[in-house]
N, C-alpha and C positions, 0 to 999 in steps of 0.2 A: 504494500500500500504506500502511495506517495505521502510524504510528510512535508508540510509547509509551515513556516514561521511567519506570523504577522505581528511585528512589533507595534505597540500602541503608545503614543505620546500625547500628553495633554495638548489640546488644540489641533488634533488630527481631524481630517474631514470624515465625519461619520458615515456619509453616504458611500464613500469609497471603501472604508474599512468594512462596514457591515455587508455591502454587496459582495465584496471579495470573499469574506468569511462564509457568508450564506451559500453562495453558488458553489464554492469549492467543497463545502460540506455536503451539498446536494449531490455532488459527484463522488461522494464517499472518499474524499481525500481527508487525511488526518491533518487538521488545521490546529495549530497551537497559537493562541494569542498571548502576547507577553508585554506587560507594562514596563516602561523604563524604570519605574519605581514601584514600590509596594502599594497596593490599593487600587481604587477605581480611577479611571481616566475620564476627564471632562473634555469632550470633543468640542470642535469649533463652534457649534450651534447650541451648546449646552447639554447635549445628550450625554448621559453618563454610561460608560462602557466598563464592564468588569472583566479584566483579562483572566485567562486561565491560570496564569502564573507570572512570575517576575522574569525579566530578561536574564538575570544572572542564573536562575534555575533552568530556564529554557535552553541556555547555551551549553548545557551539559549533554544535549542530544544533537544528533546530526539531522540535517534537513535536505530535501531535494530542491527546495526553492525557498527564497525569502521574498516577501512582498511588502513594500513600503507604501502605506497610505500617505496621501498628501495632506493639504490643509496647512494653514499657518495659525499659530507658530509651531504646530506639530512637526512639520518637515524640518524646521530649524533645530528643534530639540533632537531629532534623529541625526541630523547633520553634525551636531556638536558632540554626540555621544561616542567616545572612543571604542566602546564595545560594538556598536553598529558598524563603525568604520572597519574594525578588525574582522568582524563577521563577513562583511561584503568582500574584503580582500581574500579571505580564506575560501569563500564560496567561489569566487572567480578563479582562483588558482586550481580549485578542484573541478572546474568546469560545471559547476552546479548552476541552476537557474536563478536569476536575479530580476525582480520586477519592481517597478516604481511608477506611481501615477501622480499627476497634478504637479505640485511643487517638489515632490520627493525625488525626481530625477537629479536634482542638484546635489543630493546626498551621494549619488553615484559619481558625480563630477569630483567631489572632494576625495572620494576613494580612488580616483584616477581610472575609472572604468569606462568612461565615454569618449576617450581620445580615439580618433579614427573610427568612430561608430556612427550609425544612424539612430536617432532617438527623437522622441516628442515629449512635450510637457504642457503644462498650462501656459498659455501665451504670456510672454514676458519673463519666463524663467530661463529655460535653456537658450532660447533664441536671443537673449540679451547677454549671455555669458561668452567669454572668449575661451573656447575649448579647442585645442589643436585637432584638426581633422574631423570635428563633429559636423555631421549633416543633420540639421534640424528639419524634420519632415512636416510637422504640423498635423500629421495624421491622427486619427482617433487612437490607433494602436500601432506601434512600430516594434518589430522583432529584428534584432541583429545579433546573431550568434546566441549566446546564453542570456542576453539582456532583452527584456520586454518592458516598454514604456507606454504610457497612455496620457491623454490630455487632461482629464478632470472628471468631476462628478457626473457629467452628462455621458461620459464614455465608460463609466465604471462597469456596466453590464457587459459591454463588448470586451473590455479588458479581462474581466473574470472568466468569460467564456473562452477567450484566447488562452488563458492560463490553464484551463481544463484541457484544452486541445493539446497544448505543449506537453502537459504531464501524462495524459491518458489517451490521447488520440481523438480523431474527428468523430468517431461513432459516439463516444461518451459525451463530447461537447454537444452533438446534435440531440442526444437523448435529454440532456439537462435543458437545452434551449427549447425543445418541443414542449416539455412539461411547464415551462414558464409562460406559454401561450403568447409569444412575442409577435 
């Protein structure tokens, strides 16, 4: 069974976090949500999310993919956390899947993972950064090797379905999408 880590920081975009968590779990993927600190996480619109565990505890396990929700200041907190930066670098070296949506792709820039890659983000994030060799696509979802990025809350469902396809194939993606009556 595929295992995915979704780190949650105060100020994350709840629509992105919950959509990813929900759809991946519908696909029977083992999703672990982890707070950067102990306790509940207050998302950008005031929704309170209760992580499964803390990031320190979650990092004791290996994952097939890490997914970073966006939102501000949530993406800033992820970007500034040395544990997240180390995780991203380790996942990249192991050729594991790394995904980020909205403002969170900037965390991948800090980790040095978007040089000479194609990626997307919320308008005004990646397209305003000076990243050597980065091709900013502006697409809803962009895949480049083991990196998957997406634009924002409005693309969260397409993003989550793409993550399912990357992890489990087109047939599983299609079955989850059909049940959503899109």
